[in-house]
C-alpha positions in Angstrom: 0.1 0.2 0.0 2.9 2.4 0.9 4.6 2.1 -2.5 1.5 2.4 -4.2 0.8 6.1 -2.4 4.7 6.9 -3.1 3.9 5.9 -7.2 0.2 7.5 -7.5 2.5 11.1 -5.4 5.2 10.7 -7.7 2.8 10.4 -11.0 0.6 13.3 -9.3 3.6 15.7 -8.6 5.0 15.4 -11.9 1.7 16.0 -13.8 1.0 19.2 -11.5 4.9 20.0 -11.1 4.9 20.6 -14.8 3.6 23.9 -15.3 4.6 25.2 -11.6 8.6 24.8 -12.5 10.4 27.5 -14.8 8.9 25.2 -17.7 11.3 23.0 -19.9 12.9 26.1 -22.0 14.1 27.9 -18.4 15.1 25.0 -17.4 18.5 24.7 -19.4 18.7 20.9 -18.8 22.4 19.5 -19.8 22.5 17.2 -22.6 21.9 13.4 -21.4 20.3 14.6 -18.8 16.4 14.4 -18.1 14.9 17.1 -15.4 13.6 14.6 -12.6 11.1 15.4 -9.5 11.9 14.3 -6.2 9.5 15.2 -3.2 11.1 17.1 -0.9 10.8 18.4 2.7 9.6 22.0 3.2 12.3 23.2 5.7 14.7 21.5 2.6 13.1 23.6 0.1 14.5 27.1 2.2 18.1 26.2 1.9 17.9 24.6 -1.6 18.0 26.6 -4.2 18.4 26.4 -8.4 21.7 26.0 -9.2 22.9 24.3 -6.0 24.6 20.9 -5.8 23.6 18.6 -3.9 24.5 14.7 -2.3 21.4 12.5 -1.5 21.0 9.9 1.1 18.5 7.2 1.7 17.6 5.2 4.9 17.2 1.6 4.8 17.2 -1.5 6.5 20.1 -3.6 5.7 20.6 -7.2 6.8 24.0 -7.2 9.3 25.7 -9.4 11.4 22.5 -9.0 14.1 19.8 -8.8 12.1 18.4 -6.0 10.0 19.9 -2.6 11.2 18.9 0.7 9.9 21.9 2.3 7.4 22.4 5.1 5.7 23.7 5.3 1.8 24.9 8.1 0.0 23.5 7.3 -3.3 24.0 10.2 -5.8 26.5 12.8 -5.4 27.1 16.2 -7.0 23.7 16.8 -8.5 22.6 19.8 -9.7 19.4 21.3 -8.7 17.3 23.2 -11.6 14.3 24.2 -10.0 12.3 23.8 -6.7 8.9 23.8 -6.1 6.7 24.8 -2.5 3.0 25.6 -3.9 -0.6 24.3 -3.0 1.5 21.4 -0.4 3.5 20.3 -3.0 7.3 20.5 -1.8 10.0 19.2 -4.5 13.4 19.5 -6.0 13.6 19.6 -9.5 17.0 17.9 -10.5 19.2 17.6 -13.2 19.9 13.5 -13.8 21.6 11.2 -16.0 19.3 8.4 -16.8 21.2 6.0 -14.7 20.7 8.4 -11.4 16.8 9.1 -12.0 16.4 5.2 -12.1 18.0 4.9 -8.2 15.8 7.8 -7.4 12.9 6.6 -8.5 13.9 3.1 -6.9 14.3 4.8 -3.6 11.0 6.6 -3.8 9.3 3.4 -4.9 10.4 1.4 -2.2 8.9 4.1 0.0 11.9 5.9 1.5 12.4 9.1 1.9 15.5 11.0 -0.2 17.7 13.4 1.7 19.4 16.1 0.2 22.9 17.1 1.4 23.8 20.7 0.2 27.4 20.9 -1.3 29.9 23.9 -0.7 30.2 26.3 -3.6 32.7 24.7 -6.3 32.8 21.3 -4.9 32.2 19.2 -7.1 34.5 16.0 -6.1 33.1 12.4 -6.2 34.1 10.5 -3.2 33.8 6.6 -2.3 31.0 6.4 0.6 30.8 3.8 3.0 27.8 3.0 4.0 27.2 4.6 7.3 25.3 2.2 10.3 25.4 2.5 13.8 26.9 -0.7 14.4 29.7 0.4 12.9 29.9 3.4 14.6 29.8 1.1 18.1 31.5 -1.3 17.0 34.5 0.3 15.9 34.7 2.7 18.6 35.1 6.8 19.5 38.3 7.1 18.1 37.9 5.2 15.0 34.5 6.6 14.4 33.6 8.1 10.5 35.3 10.8 9.9 38.1 10.3 12.4 41.5 10.1 11.8 43.6 7.2 13.5 46.3 9.5 15.6 49.5 8.2 16.3 50.7 11.6 18.1 51.1 11.1 22.0 48.4 14.3 23.3 51.4 17.2 24.5 51.9 17.1 28.8 50.5 20.4 30.5 
């Protein structure tokens, strides 16, 4: 049932959003890319603006050593925002995605996952290998090896 609701919401957004967005001529969709509508939270739309570059993450349950655990994966990086929609209760971003990227975004929505966005800094276009984040990994590695922390062989200075 949830999958059906997401599919209907996506279809309705695509239909209604076509008239609400700037229009194909004004969007400047890069060659080889597709303008793709993705639902967004209203708070996210306050910060996301056309021309921004985003990373997209999805949180889902994955089978781990100790059973199903929530994990978060970055599914797409450096995605161009063509336009945003915050009108009549509809909140969405229009993204320039290549056909393969569009498939991953639609797969996530069809499976009922909420896509979250992180805004990249101006000029940050590098793609990075990203590990899947899990609490199991965070807790099993300990605070000194938490993601984003580099192990150091330096001895702390004495006072």
